[in-house]
OpenMM code with the backbone's topology and positions (N, CA, C; nanometers):
from openmm import Vec3, app, unit

residues = "LYS ARG LYS PRO ASN GLY HIS GLN GLU ARG ARG GLY LYS GLN ALA PHE LYS ARG ASN ILE ALA GLU ARG GLU THR ASP TYR ALA SER PHE GLU THR GLU PHE GLY HIS LEU GLU GLY ASP THR ILE VAL GLY VAL ASN HIS LYS SER ALA VAL ILE THR LEU VAL GLU ARG LEU SER LYS VAL ILE ILE ALA LEU LYS PRO GLU GLY ARG LYS ALA ILE ASP ILE GLU LYS ALA THR ASN THR TRP PHE GLN SER VAL PRO LYS ASN LEU PHE LYS SER ILE THR PHE ASP CYS GLY LYS GLU PHE SER ASN TRP LYS ASN ILE SER ASN MET ASN ASP ILE ALA ILE TYR PHE ALA ASP PRO GLY THR PRO SER HIS ARG GLY LEU ASN GLU HIS SER ASN GLY LEU LEU ARG LYS ASP GLY LEU PRO LYS GLU MET ASP PHE ASN GLN VAL ASN GLN ASP PHE ILE SER SER VAL ALA SER LYS ARG ASN HIS ILE PRO ARG LYS SER LEU ASN TYR GLN THR PRO LEU GLU VAL PHE LEU SER TYR VAL ASN GLU GLU GLN LEU SER ARG LEU ILE".split()
positions = [
    Vec3(0.0828, -0.1205, 0.0000),
    Vec3(0.0000, 0.0000, 0.0000),
    Vec3(0.0864, 0.1257, 0.0000),
    Vec3(0.2042, 0.1170, 0.0588),
    Vec3(0.2866, 0.2374, 0.0666),
    Vec3(0.3543, 0.2680, -0.0667),
    Vec3(0.3741, 0.1658, -0.1494),
    Vec3(0.4371, 0.1878, -0.2800),
    Vec3(0.3486, 0.1237, -0.3882),
    Vec3(0.2422, 0.1933, -0.4261),
    Vec3(0.1462, 0.1332, -0.5189),
    Vec3(0.1957, 0.1321, -0.6641),
    Vec3(0.1245, 0.0612, -0.7477),
    Vec3(0.1447, 0.0584, -0.8930),
    Vec3(0.2877, 0.0237, -0.9341),
    Vec3(0.3477, -0.0696, -0.8637),
    Vec3(0.4811, -0.1139, -0.9017),
    Vec3(0.5870, -0.0067, -0.8904),
    Vec3(0.5683, 0.0882, -0.7978),
    Vec3(0.6636, 0.1981, -0.7803),
    Vec3(0.8026, 0.1445, -0.7494),
    Vec3(0.9040, 0.1944, -0.8187),
    Vec3(1.0433, 0.1542, -0.7947),
    Vec3(1.1155, 0.2621, -0.7147),
    Vec3(1.1892, 0.2200, -0.6124),
    Vec3(1.2690, 0.3129, -0.5321),
    Vec3(1.3865, 0.3635, -0.6150),
    Vec3(1.4018, 0.4957, -0.6247),
    Vec3(1.5097, 0.5506, -0.7075),
    Vec3(1.6098, 0.6337, -0.6272),
    Vec3(1.5956, 0.6357, -0.4962),
    Vec3(1.6809, 0.7233, -0.4159),
    Vec3(1.8100, 0.6558, -0.3714),
    Vec3(1.8574, 0.5605, -0.4474),
    Vec3(1.9841, 0.4966, -0.4121),
    Vec3(1.9645, 0.3788, -0.3195),
    Vec3(2.0431, 0.2779, -0.3392),
    Vec3(2.0321, 0.1563, -0.2589),
    Vec3(2.1573, 0.1405, -0.1734),
    Vec3(2.1436, 0.0680, -0.0644),
    Vec3(2.2604, 0.0344, 0.0166),
    Vec3(2.3432, -0.0661, -0.0611),
    Vec3(2.4711, -0.0379, -0.0739),
    Vec3(2.5603, -0.1318, -0.1409),
    Vec3(2.5821, -0.2515, -0.0483),
    Vec3(2.6679, -0.3406, -0.0880),
    Vec3(2.7008, -0.4592, -0.0085),
    Vec3(2.7170, -0.4218, 0.1382),
    Vec3(2.6480, -0.4961, 0.2244),
    Vec3(2.6603, -0.4682, 0.3674),
    Vec3(2.6728, -0.5981, 0.4453),
    Vec3(2.7347, -0.5903, 0.5613),
    Vec3(2.7567, -0.7094, 0.6424),
    Vec3(2.6329, -0.7371, 0.7261),
    Vec3(2.5830, -0.8598, 0.7129),
    Vec3(2.4612, -0.8976, 0.7829),
    Vec3(2.4891, -0.9263, 0.9298),
    Vec3(2.3850, -0.9116, 1.0095),
    Vec3(2.3948, -0.9330, 1.1539),
    Vec3(2.4379, -1.0763, 1.1854),
    Vec3(2.4092, -1.1709, 1.0957),
    Vec3(2.4472, -1.3114, 1.1178),
    Vec3(2.5989, -1.3270, 1.1268),
    Vec3(2.6735, -1.2421, 1.0572),
    Vec3(2.8202, -1.2503, 1.0597),
    Vec3(2.8767, -1.2073, 1.1946),
    Vec3(2.7969, -1.1353, 1.2719),
    Vec3(2.8430, -1.0850, 1.4012),
    Vec3(2.8744, -1.1993, 1.4973),
    Vec3(2.7879, -1.3018, 1.4994),
    Vec3(2.8091, -1.4159, 1.5889),
    Vec3(2.9386, -1.4895, 1.5532),
    Vec3(2.9686, -1.4965, 1.4238),
    Vec3(3.0910, -1.5635, 1.3793),
    Vec3(3.2140, -1.4837, 1.4206),
    Vec3(3.2092, -1.3510, 1.3986),
    Vec3(3.3242, -1.2653, 1.4272),
    Vec3(3.3493, -1.2483, 1.5769),
    Vec3(3.2412, -1.2420, 1.6541),
    Vec3(3.2537, -1.2221, 1.7993),
    Vec3(3.1761, -1.3319, 1.8713),
    Vec3(3.2460, -1.4389, 1.9047),
    Vec3(3.1812, -1.5546, 1.9668),
    Vec3(3.1195, -1.5178, 2.1020),
    Vec3(3.1873, -1.4299, 2.1789),
    Vec3(3.1363, -1.3925, 2.3114),
    Vec3(3.0637, -1.2576, 2.3057),
    Vec3(2.9946, -1.2317, 2.1955),
    Vec3(2.9261, -1.1047, 2.1720),
    Vec3(2.8307, -1.0668, 2.2851),
    Vec3(2.7560, -1.1639, 2.3365),
    Vec3(2.6537, -1.1365, 2.4375),
    Vec3(2.7126, -1.0857, 2.5696),
    Vec3(2.8351, -1.1286, 2.6022),
    Vec3(2.8921, -1.0950, 2.7329),
    Vec3(3.0113, -1.0010, 2.7226),
    Vec3(3.0427, -0.9544, 2.6036),
    Vec3(3.1626, -0.8739, 2.5813),
    Vec3(3.1286, -0.7246, 2.5773),
    Vec3(3.2130, -0.6444, 2.6399),
    Vec3(3.1927, -0.4996, 2.6400),
    Vec3(3.2421, -0.4397, 2.5076),
    Vec3(3.1766, -0.3325, 2.4625),
    Vec3(3.2274, -0.2591, 2.3469),
    Vec3(3.1480, -0.2767, 2.2193),
    Vec3(3.0280, -0.3332, 2.2281),
    Vec3(2.9448, -0.3493, 2.1089),
    Vec3(2.8291, -0.2493, 2.1156),
    Vec3(2.8147, -0.1689, 2.0104),
    Vec3(2.7139, -0.0636, 2.0072),
    Vec3(2.5979, -0.1006, 1.9155),
    Vec3(2.4810, -0.0456, 1.9460),
    Vec3(2.3669, -0.0498, 1.8540),
    Vec3(2.3386, 0.0941, 1.8157),
    Vec3(2.3150, 0.1203, 1.6871),
    Vec3(2.2986, 0.2572, 1.6412),
    Vec3(2.1731, 0.2799, 1.5588),
    Vec3(2.1257, 0.4039, 1.5605),
    Vec3(2.0069, 0.4426, 1.4843),
    Vec3(2.0015, 0.5947, 1.4798),
    Vec3(1.9013, 0.6486, 1.4125),
    Vec3(1.8794, 0.7930, 1.4169),
    Vec3(1.7370, 0.8207, 1.4650),
    Vec3(1.7220, 0.9303, 1.5376),
    Vec3(1.5897, 0.9814, 1.5753),
    Vec3(1.5653, 1.1001, 1.4828),
    Vec3(1.4521, 1.1024, 1.4169),
    Vec3(1.4239, 1.2085, 1.3199),
    Vec3(1.3325, 1.3129, 1.3820),
    Vec3(1.3619, 1.4408, 1.3527),
    Vec3(1.2835, 1.5508, 1.4074),
    Vec3(1.1619, 1.5842, 1.3219),
    Vec3(1.1008, 1.6975, 1.3523),
    Vec3(0.9776, 1.7398, 1.2856),
    Vec3(0.9999, 1.7577, 1.1350),
    Vec3(0.9007, 1.7183, 1.0553),
    Vec3(0.9031, 1.7271, 0.9083),
    Vec3(1.0230, 1.6556, 0.8450),
    Vec3(1.0822, 1.5636, 0.9159),
    Vec3(1.1961, 1.4854, 0.8641),
    Vec3(1.3114, 1.5724, 0.8167),
    Vec3(1.3300, 1.6875, 0.8817),
    Vec3(1.4344, 1.7806, 0.8378),
    Vec3(1.5632, 1.7702, 0.9208),
    Vec3(1.5548, 1.7104, 1.0387),
    Vec3(1.6713, 1.7035, 1.1262),
    Vec3(1.6787, 1.5647, 1.1893),
    Vec3(1.7957, 1.5324, 1.2435),
    Vec3(1.8125, 1.4003, 1.3048),
    Vec3(1.9124, 1.4055, 1.4198),
    Vec3(1.9064, 1.3032, 1.5034),
    Vec3(2.0041, 1.2828, 1.6108),
    Vec3(2.0496, 1.1378, 1.5998),
    Vec3(2.1816, 1.1154, 1.6047),
    Vec3(2.2343, 0.9794, 1.6008),
    Vec3(2.2368, 0.9273, 1.7440),
    Vec3(2.1836, 0.8060, 1.7641),
    Vec3(2.1893, 0.7457, 1.8972),
    Vec3(2.2706, 0.6169, 1.8894),
    Vec3(2.3641, 0.6020, 1.9829),
    Vec3(2.4431, 0.4796, 1.9953),
    Vec3(2.4266, 0.4304, 2.1387),
    Vec3(2.4047, 0.3004, 2.1554),
    Vec3(2.3868, 0.2435, 2.2888),
    Vec3(2.4850, 0.1282, 2.3061),
    Vec3(2.5634, 0.1325, 2.4144),
    Vec3(2.6556, 0.0218, 2.4433),
    Vec3(2.5727, -0.0878, 2.5087),
    Vec3(2.5837, -0.2105, 2.4601),
    Vec3(2.4915, -0.3164, 2.4977),
    Vec3(2.5007, -0.3608, 2.6440),
    Vec3(2.6205, -0.3751, 2.6990),
    Vec3(2.6324, -0.4258, 2.8360),
    Vec3(2.5986, -0.3209, 2.9404),
    Vec3(2.6504, -0.2000, 2.9225),
    Vec3(2.6283, -0.0957, 3.0227),
    Vec3(2.4993, -0.0176, 2.9983),
    Vec3(2.4437, -0.0295, 2.8778),
    Vec3(2.3224, 0.0422, 2.8373),
    Vec3(2.3415, 0.1931, 2.8368),
    Vec3(2.4666, 0.2387, 2.8257),
    Vec3(2.4936, 0.3821, 2.8235),
    Vec3(2.4537, 0.4367, 2.6858),
    Vec3(2.3867, 0.5521, 2.6855),
    Vec3(2.3365, 0.6121, 2.5606),
    Vec3(2.4293, 0.7257, 2.5190),
    Vec3(2.4693, 0.7248, 2.3923),
    Vec3(2.5508, 0.8324, 2.3359),
    Vec3(2.4665, 0.8971, 2.2262),
    Vec3(2.4441, 1.0270, 2.2371),
    Vec3(2.3623, 1.0980, 2.1380),
    Vec3(2.4489, 1.2029, 2.0692),
    Vec3(2.4481, 1.2013, 1.9358),
    Vec3(2.5295, 1.2936, 1.8568),
    Vec3(2.4409, 1.3749, 1.7644),
    Vec3(2.4760, 1.5015, 1.7458),
    Vec3(2.3978, 1.5869, 1.6570),
    Vec3(2.4736, 1.6103, 1.5267),
    Vec3(2.4254, 1.5501, 1.4155),
    Vec3(2.4878, 1.5779, 1.2862),
    Vec3(2.4357, 1.7085, 1.2274),
    Vec3(2.5014, 1.7578, 1.1236),
    Vec3(2.4575, 1.8820, 1.0578),
    Vec3(2.3232, 1.8637, 0.9889),
    Vec3(2.3021, 1.7476, 0.9285),
    Vec3(2.1766, 1.7210, 0.8566),
    Vec3(2.1393, 1.5741, 0.8686),
    Vec3(2.0612, 1.5247, 0.7712),
    Vec3(2.0155, 1.3858, 0.7760),
    Vec3(2.0830, 1.2975, 0.6731),
    Vec3(2.1632, 1.3560, 0.5855),
    Vec3(2.2236, 1.2789, 0.4773),
    Vec3(2.3351, 1.1880, 0.5287),
    Vec3(2.3709, 1.0896, 0.4477),
    Vec3(2.4740, 0.9919, 0.4861),
    Vec3(2.6060, 1.0602, 0.5185),
    Vec3(2.6408, 1.1635, 0.4432),
    Vec3(2.7676, 1.2332, 0.4656),
    Vec3(2.7682, 1.3040, 0.6010),
    Vec3(2.6517, 1.3582, 0.6420),
    Vec3(2.6402, 1.4253, 0.7729),
    Vec3(2.6569, 1.3240, 0.8865),
    Vec3(2.5932, 1.2072, 0.8700),
    Vec3(2.6021, 1.1013, 0.9708),
    Vec3(2.7470, 1.0543, 0.9817),
    Vec3(2.8118, 1.0374, 0.8656),
    Vec3(2.9513, 0.9921, 0.8636),
    Vec3(3.0423, 1.0917, 0.9360),
    Vec3(3.0265, 1.2210, 0.9056),
    Vec3(3.1114, 1.3243, 0.9673),
    Vec3(3.0956, 1.3263, 1.1195),
    Vec3(2.9699, 1.3260, 1.1652),
    Vec3(2.9433, 1.3329, 1.3098),
    Vec3(2.9984, 1.2101, 1.3812),
    Vec3(2.9811, 1.0928, 1.3203),
    Vec3(3.0293, 0.9694, 1.3820),
    Vec3(3.1819, 0.9673, 1.3876),
    Vec3(3.2467, 1.0063, 1.2778),
    Vec3(3.3932, 1.0084, 1.2741),
    Vec3(3.4501, 1.1070, 1.3750),
    Vec3(3.3873, 1.2242, 1.3859),
    Vec3(3.4326, 1.3255, 1.4820),
    Vec3(3.4252, 1.2708, 1.6239),
    Vec3(3.3148, 1.2012, 1.6547),
    Vec3(3.2996, 1.1442, 1.7880),
    Vec3(3.4050, 1.0367, 1.8139),
    Vec3(3.4287, 0.9509, 1.7144),
    Vec3(3.5266, 0.8434, 1.7323),
    Vec3(3.6677, 0.8969, 1.7558),
    Vec3(3.6972, 1.0169, 1.7040),
    Vec3(3.8295, 1.0760, 1.7272),
    Vec3(3.8488, 1.1100, 1.8747),
    Vec3(3.7377, 1.1339, 1.9464),
    Vec3(3.7480, 1.1753, 2.0867),
    Vec3(3.7501, 1.0576, 2.1846),
    Vec3(3.7207, 0.9358, 2.1367),
    Vec3(3.7223, 0.8205, 2.2274),
    Vec3(3.8490, 0.7385, 2.2020),
    Vec3(3.8954, 0.6651, 2.3035),
    Vec3(4.0164, 0.5840, 2.2859),
    Vec3(4.0003, 0.4814, 2.1735),
    Vec3(4.1051, 0.4594, 2.0979),
    Vec3(4.1033, 0.3610, 1.9884),
    Vec3(4.0716, 0.2226, 2.0429),
    Vec3(3.9920, 0.1471, 1.9697),
    Vec3(3.9570, 0.0075, 2.0002),
    Vec3(3.8795, -0.0108, 2.1313),
    Vec3(3.8227, 0.0961, 2.1851),
    Vec3(3.7360, 0.0815, 2.3024),
    Vec3(3.6073, 0.0106, 2.2590),
    Vec3(3.5582, 0.0474, 2.1400),
    Vec3(3.4381, -0.0159, 2.0851),
    Vec3(3.4769, -0.1085, 1.9708),
    Vec3(3.4110, -0.2248, 1.9652),
    Vec3(3.4485, -0.3271, 1.8677),
    Vec3(3.3552, -0.3312, 1.7470),
    Vec3(3.2260, -0.3091, 1.7699),
    Vec3(3.1316, -0.3186, 1.6578),
    Vec3(3.0114, -0.2276, 1.6785),
    Vec3(2.9451, -0.1964, 1.5668),
    Vec3(2.8182, -0.1217, 1.5700),
    Vec3(2.7189, -0.1996, 1.4849),
    Vec3(2.5954, -0.2103, 1.5309),
    Vec3(2.4884, -0.2702, 1.4522),
    Vec3(2.3859, -0.1617, 1.4210),
    Vec3(2.3690, -0.1323, 1.2922),
    Vec3(2.2733, -0.0313, 1.2468),
    Vec3(2.1510, -0.0996, 1.1868),
    Vec3(2.0441, -0.0199, 1.1634),
    Vec3(1.9342, -0.0697, 1.0813),
    Vec3(1.9701, -0.0422, 0.9348),
    Vec3(1.8805, -0.0735, 0.8445),
    Vec3(1.9140, -0.0637, 0.7020),
    Vec3(1.8855, 0.0745, 0.6426),
    Vec3(1.8798, 0.1771, 0.7244),
    Vec3(1.8507, 0.3109, 0.6745),
    Vec3(1.9582, 0.3625, 0.5804),
    Vec3(1.9161, 0.4427, 0.4836),
    Vec3(2.0106, 0.4961, 0.3845),
    Vec3(2.1084, 0.5956, 0.4446),
    Vec3(2.0754, 0.6472, 0.5628),
    Vec3(2.1659, 0.7431, 0.6266),
    Vec3(2.2975, 0.6765, 0.6681),
    Vec3(2.2994, 0.5427, 0.6692),
    Vec3(2.4224, 0.4718, 0.7068),
    Vec3(2.4949, 0.4138, 0.5858),
    Vec3(2.4650, 0.4644, 0.4663),
    Vec3(2.5248, 0.4057, 0.3461),
    Vec3(2.6738, 0.4344, 0.3331),
    Vec3(2.7288, 0.5288, 0.4116),
    Vec3(2.8742, 0.5523, 0.4107),
    Vec3(2.9436, 0.4703, 0.5193),
    Vec3(2.8865, 0.3575, 0.5533),
    Vec3(2.9383, 0.2765, 0.6642),
    Vec3(3.0812, 0.2288, 0.6419),
    Vec3(3.1186, 0.2048, 0.5164),
    Vec3(3.2549, 0.1550, 0.4905),
    Vec3(3.3591, 0.2576, 0.5327),
    Vec3(3.3332, 0.3846, 0.5039),
    Vec3(3.4269, 0.4905, 0.5434),
    Vec3(3.4403, 0.4972, 0.6950),
    Vec3(3.3261, 0.4879, 0.7655),
    Vec3(3.3277, 0.4920, 0.9126),
    Vec3(3.4077, 0.3726, 0.9654),
    Vec3(3.3802, 0.2551, 0.9090),
    Vec3(3.4460, 0.1330, 0.9526),
    Vec3(3.5973, 0.1386, 0.9309),
    Vec3(3.6390, 0.1810, 0.8126),
    Vec3(3.7819, 0.1853, 0.7796),
    Vec3(3.8561, 0.2917, 0.8598),
    Vec3(3.7947, 0.4078, 0.8743),
    Vec3(3.8623, 0.5180, 0.9409),
    Vec3(3.8808, 0.4920, 1.0912),
    Vec3(3.7838, 0.4221, 1.1515),
    Vec3(3.7864, 0.4040, 1.2970),
    Vec3(3.8159, 0.2617, 1.3412),
    Vec3(3.8471, 0.1734, 1.2456),
    Vec3(3.8826, 0.0352, 1.2755),
    Vec3(3.7752, -0.0309, 1.3626),
    Vec3(3.6515, -0.0270, 1.3131),
    Vec3(3.5393, -0.0856, 1.3871),
    Vec3(3.4543, -0.1675, 1.2903),
    Vec3(3.4036, -0.2804, 1.3368),
    Vec3(3.3190, -0.3655, 1.2521),
    Vec3(3.1765, -0.3103, 1.2540),
    Vec3(3.1151, -0.3008, 1.1355),
    Vec3(2.9780, -0.2499, 1.1271),
    Vec3(2.8887, -0.3567, 1.0642),
    Vec3(2.7760, -0.3843, 1.1303),
    Vec3(2.6811, -0.4847, 1.0826),
    Vec3(2.5452, -0.4197, 1.0649),
    Vec3(2.4589, -0.4878, 0.9883),
    Vec3(2.3247, -0.4354, 0.9640),
    Vec3(2.2213, -0.5411, 1.0005),
    Vec3(2.1196, -0.4975, 1.0736),
    Vec3(2.0091, -0.5863, 1.1093),
    Vec3(1.9292, -0.6185, 0.9833),
    Vec3(1.8560, -0.7298, 0.9860),
    Vec3(1.7721, -0.7640, 0.8719),
    Vec3(1.6643, -0.6579, 0.8548),
    Vec3(1.6223, -0.6304, 0.7295),
    Vec3(1.5172, -0.5295, 0.7070),
    Vec3(1.3884, -0.5670, 0.7805),
    Vec3(1.3272, -0.4667, 0.8404),
    Vec3(1.1974, -0.4879, 0.9055),
    Vec3(1.2045, -0.5637, 1.0365),
    Vec3(1.3237, -0.5692, 1.0994),
    Vec3(1.3334, -0.6384, 1.2282),
    Vec3(1.4012, -0.5478, 1.3314),
    Vec3(1.3277, -0.4496, 1.3818),
    Vec3(1.3862, -0.3624, 1.4842),
    Vec3(1.4252, -0.4395, 1.6099),
    Vec3(1.3698, -0.5610, 1.6287),
    Vec3(1.4015, -0.6397, 1.7478),
    Vec3(1.5480, -0.6842, 1.7503),
    Vec3(1.6151, -0.6827, 1.6354),
    Vec3(1.7584, -0.7152, 1.6335),
    Vec3(1.8395, -0.6110, 1.7092),
    Vec3(1.7848, -0.4896, 1.7211),
    Vec3(1.8514, -0.3829, 1.7960),
    Vec3(1.7531, -0.3287, 1.8989),
    Vec3(1.6966, -0.4193, 1.9756),
    Vec3(1.5894, -0.3831, 2.0686),
    Vec3(1.6299, -0.2807, 2.1731),
    Vec3(1.7521, -0.2936, 2.2249),
    Vec3(1.7995, -0.2003, 2.3278),
    Vec3(1.8036, -0.0580, 2.2733),
    Vec3(1.8494, -0.0454, 2.1485),
    Vec3(1.8576, 0.0869, 2.0869),
    Vec3(1.7187, 0.1460, 2.0636),
    Vec3(1.6262, 0.0638, 2.0166),
    Vec3(1.4894, 0.1118, 1.9935),
    Vec3(1.4258, 0.1571, 2.1257),
    Vec3(1.4472, 0.0800, 2.2317),
    Vec3(1.3927, 0.1156, 2.3630),
    Vec3(1.4536, 0.2472, 2.4125),
    Vec3(1.5856, 0.2596, 2.3958),
    Vec3(1.6549, 0.3816, 2.4387),
    Vec3(1.6049, 0.5035, 2.3627),
    Vec3(1.5773, 0.4852, 2.2321),
    Vec3(1.5236, 0.5960, 2.1526),
    Vec3(1.3893, 0.6422, 2.2084),
    Vec3(1.3084, 0.5472, 2.2509),
    Vec3(1.1796, 0.5805, 2.3112),
    Vec3(1.1973, 0.6599, 2.4404),
    Vec3(1.2973, 0.6208, 2.5197),
    Vec3(1.3246, 0.6929, 2.6447),
    Vec3(1.3725, 0.8347, 2.6158),
    Vec3(1.4576, 0.8503, 2.5139),
    Vec3(1.5062, 0.9843, 2.4783),
    Vec3(1.3922, 1.0714, 2.4269),
    Vec3(1.3013, 1.0116, 2.3501),
    Vec3(1.1827, 1.0848, 2.3021),
    Vec3(1.1035, 1.1379, 2.4206),
    Vec3(1.0873, 1.0525, 2.5221),
    Vec3(1.0088, 1.0887, 2.6402),
    Vec3(1.0804, 1.1945, 2.7244),
    Vec3(1.2134, 1.1895, 2.7265),
    Vec3(1.2915, 1.2759, 2.8158),
    Vec3(1.3257, 1.4128, 2.7596),
    Vec3(1.2969, 1.4389, 2.6322),
    Vec3(1.3293, 1.5729, 2.5840),
    Vec3(1.3587, 1.5856, 2.4362),
    Vec3(1.3450, 1.4756, 2.3587),
    Vec3(1.3643, 1.4835, 2.2138),
    Vec3(1.2389, 1.4325, 2.1414),
    Vec3(1.1247, 1.5015, 2.1603),
    Vec3(0.9996, 1.4528, 2.1017),
    Vec3(0.9969, 1.4644, 1.9490),
    Vec3(0.9003, 1.3956, 1.8884),
    Vec3(0.8903, 1.3927, 1.7423),
    Vec3(0.8638, 1.5300, 1.6827),
    Vec3(0.7957, 1.6159, 1.7576),
    Vec3(0.7604, 1.7478, 1.7030),
    Vec3(0.8711, 1.8515, 1.7227),
    Vec3(0.9882, 1.8079, 1.7661),
    Vec3(1.0997, 1.9003, 1.7899),
    Vec3(1.1886, 1.9115, 1.6655),
    Vec3(1.2357, 2.0326, 1.6384),
    Vec3(1.3312, 2.0538, 1.5295),
    Vec3(1.4704, 2.0508, 1.5906),
    Vec3(1.5460, 1.9459, 1.5620),
    Vec3(1.6777, 1.9301, 1.6244),
    Vec3(1.7805, 2.0292, 1.5710),
    Vec3(1.7476, 2.0986, 1.4605),
    Vec3(1.8381, 2.2026, 1.4102),
    Vec3(1.8397, 2.3237, 1.5033),
    Vec3(1.7367, 2.3356, 1.5882),
    Vec3(1.7262, 2.4497, 1.6785),
    Vec3(1.8029, 2.4305, 1.8094),
    Vec3(1.8533, 2.3077, 1.8327),
    Vec3(1.9252, 2.2804, 1.9575),
    Vec3(2.0704, 2.2438, 1.9265),
    Vec3(2.1558, 2.2539, 2.0282),
    Vec3(2.2972, 2.2228, 2.0056),
    Vec3(2.3333, 2.0876, 2.0671),
    Vec3(2.4592, 2.0467, 2.0468),
    Vec3(2.5077, 1.9180, 2.0973),
    Vec3(2.4977, 1.9103, 2.2498),
    Vec3(2.5201, 2.0226, 2.3186),
    Vec3(2.5143, 2.0231, 2.4648),
    Vec3(2.3768, 1.9827, 2.5166),
    Vec3(2.2715, 2.0351, 2.4511),
    Vec3(2.1353, 2.0019, 2.4934),
    Vec3(2.1083, 1.8529, 2.4723),
    Vec3(2.1475, 1.8019, 2.3553),
    Vec3(2.1232, 1.6614, 2.3226),
    Vec3(2.2026, 1.5710, 2.4174),
    Vec3(2.3270, 1.6110, 2.4478),
    Vec3(2.4087, 1.5336, 2.5421),
    Vec3(2.3468, 1.5343, 2.6817),
    Vec3(2.2873, 1.6471, 2.7208),
    Vec3(2.2274, 1.6560, 2.8541),
    Vec3(2.1066, 1.5634, 2.8672),
    Vec3(2.0296, 1.5482, 2.7586),
    Vec3(1.9141, 1.4569, 2.7609),
    Vec3(1.9633, 1.3132, 2.7782),
    Vec3(2.0694, 1.2760, 2.7034),
    Vec3(2.1256, 1.1408, 2.7147),
    Vec3(2.1880, 1.1204, 2.8529),
    Vec3(2.2551, 1.2238, 2.9041),
    Vec3(2.3213, 1.2152, 3.0339),
    Vec3(2.2199, 1.1925, 3.1465),
    Vec3(2.1062, 1.2599, 3.1354),
    Vec3(2.0000, 1.2424, 3.2356),
    Vec3(1.9609, 1.0945, 3.2427),
    Vec3(1.9454, 1.0328, 3.1262),
    Vec3(1.9062, 0.8920, 3.1186),
    Vec3(2.0186, 0.8014, 3.1701),
    Vec3(2.1446, 0.8403, 3.1463),
    Vec3(2.2595, 0.7585, 3.1885),
    Vec3(2.2827, 0.7632, 3.3395),
    Vec3(2.2179, 0.8592, 3.4072),
    Vec3(2.2347, 0.8723, 3.5523),
    Vec3(2.1179, 0.8129, 3.6307),
    Vec3(2.0260, 0.7438, 3.5626),
    Vec3(1.9119, 0.6822, 3.6309),
    Vec3(1.9432, 0.5336, 3.6542),
    Vec3(1.9398, 0.4871, 3.7823),
    Vec3(1.9672, 0.3446, 3.8092),
    Vec3(1.8650, 0.2556, 3.7386),
    Vec3(1.9119, 0.1374, 3.6931),
    Vec3(1.8221, 0.0461, 3.6221),
    Vec3(1.8209, -0.0901, 3.6893),
    Vec3(1.7027, -0.1471, 3.6991),
    Vec3(1.6863, -0.2774, 3.7637),
    Vec3(1.7710, -0.3835, 3.6933),
    Vec3(1.7758, -0.3786, 3.5590),
    Vec3(1.8497, -0.4787, 3.4817),
    Vec3(2.0003, -0.4700, 3.5051),
    Vec3(2.0465, -0.3593, 3.5639),
    Vec3(2.1897, -0.3437, 3.5948),
    Vec3(2.2134, -0.3534, 3.7461),
    Vec3(2.1247, -0.4267, 3.8168),
    Vec3(2.1326, -0.4372, 3.9643),
    Vec3(2.1291, -0.3003, 4.0312),
    Vec3(2.0440, -0.2150, 3.9805),
    Vec3(2.0220, -0.0804, 4.0342),
    Vec3(2.1460, 0.0083, 4.0300),
    Vec3(2.2356, -0.0198, 3.9378),
    Vec3(2.3462, 0.0715, 3.9102),
    Vec3(2.3036, 0.1598, 3.7935),
    Vec3(2.3686, 0.2750, 3.7806),
    Vec3(2.3391, 0.3592, 3.6651),
    Vec3(2.4198, 0.3069, 3.5463),
    Vec3(2.3717, 0.3303, 3.4222),
    Vec3(2.4494, 0.2891, 3.3048),
    Vec3(2.5916, 0.3452, 3.3063),
    Vec3(2.6055, 0.4681, 3.3565),
    Vec3(2.7375, 0.5315, 3.3598),
    Vec3(2.8327, 0.4570, 3.4535),
    Vec3(2.7820, 0.4152, 3.5701),
    Vec3(2.8657, 0.3389, 3.6646),
    Vec3(2.9138, 0.2088, 3.6019),
    Vec3(2.8231, 0.1388, 3.5345),
    Vec3(2.8588, 0.0115, 3.4715),
    Vec3(2.9596, 0.0358, 3.3593),
    Vec3(2.9367, 0.1411, 3.2801),
    Vec3(3.0280, 0.1743, 3.1702),
    Vec3(3.1688, 0.2005, 3.2236),
    Vec3(3.1780, 0.2799, 3.3299),
    Vec3(3.3084, 0.3148, 3.3863),
    Vec3(3.3787, 0.1950, 3.4487),
    Vec3(3.3019, 0.0941, 3.4911),
    Vec3(3.3647, -0.0254, 3.5485),
    Vec3(3.4375, -0.1073, 3.4407),
    Vec3(3.4004, -0.0895, 3.3141),
    Vec3(3.4652, -0.1617, 3.2038),
    Vec3(3.5812, -0.0828, 3.1428),
    Vec3(3.5921, 0.0442, 3.1796),
    Vec3(3.6944, 0.1298, 3.1188),
    Vec3(3.8117, 0.1434, 3.2154),
    Vec3(3.9339, 0.1210, 3.1672),
    Vec3(4.0492, 0.1339, 3.2574),
    Vec3(4.0889, 0.2809, 3.2726),
    Vec3(4.1789, 0.3069, 3.3662),
    Vec3(4.2168, 0.4449, 3.4002),
    Vec3(4.2694, 0.5239, 3.2802),
    Vec3(4.3528, 0.4578, 3.1987),
    Vec3(4.4125, 0.5272, 3.0838),
    Vec3(4.3052, 0.5693, 2.9834),
    Vec3(4.2119, 0.4775, 2.9550),
    Vec3(4.1025, 0.5092, 2.8616),
    Vec3(4.0130, 0.6182, 2.9194),
    Vec3(3.9906, 0.6104, 3.0512),
    Vec3(3.9032, 0.7072, 3.1168),
    Vec3(3.9620, 0.8486, 3.1069),
    Vec3(4.0923, 0.8594, 3.1237),
    Vec3(4.1553, 0.9919, 3.1175),
    Vec3(4.1417, 1.0536, 2.9782),
    Vec3(4.1316, 0.9674, 2.8755),
    Vec3(4.1135, 1.0199, 2.7394),
    Vec3(3.9674, 1.0493, 2.7083),
    Vec3(3.8767, 0.9868, 2.7836),
    Vec3(3.7334, 1.0108, 2.7618),
    Vec3(3.6886, 1.1423, 2.8232),
    Vec3(3.7475, 1.1785, 2.9373),
    Vec3(3.7017, 1.2967, 3.0107),
    Vec3(3.7906, 1.4164, 2.9778),
] * unit.nanometer
topology = app.Topology()
chain = topology.addChain("A")
for resn in residues:
    res = topology.addResidue(resn, chain)
    for name in ("N", "CA", "C"):
        topology.addAtom(name, app.Element.getBySymbol(name[0]), res)
């Protein structure tokens, strides 16, 4: 119903991408290992602006980044800039959905030495933690009717930080930030702060 009369998509296709199934092969202890992210974008009013959300799976810490726009090049720039500020090899992989905004994934992967995988189309449950976190961010200060071009990175970081300081039952009532810091050694921590 959304694409009637044999309508063909002409806005570019995702080139070869690594499927989520390859993740289990590459990282045997994926479920219990620190450093694996799930990523997505939250789109603002009239689909004119976006916020990139990354969630670390074990600590459930949310990282929110503000790109210049919604295009793949904007997402790539914002992600690369953020990766320059974190210690090398702290994160091992990212799992994105099949959105076209991630079509420059090879550049991100090569530049930052990180494995990037894609969930199967139409299965948000493959990145359930990220989808849930996006819902929490929507509730906490990034609603659908907001234009993210009107706010800066500090505001978006403060919304994510608020969520990272709330204790969670699934983490034995520790905050995501406490759990995240327990996995980071002193040297890495000094480069993060």
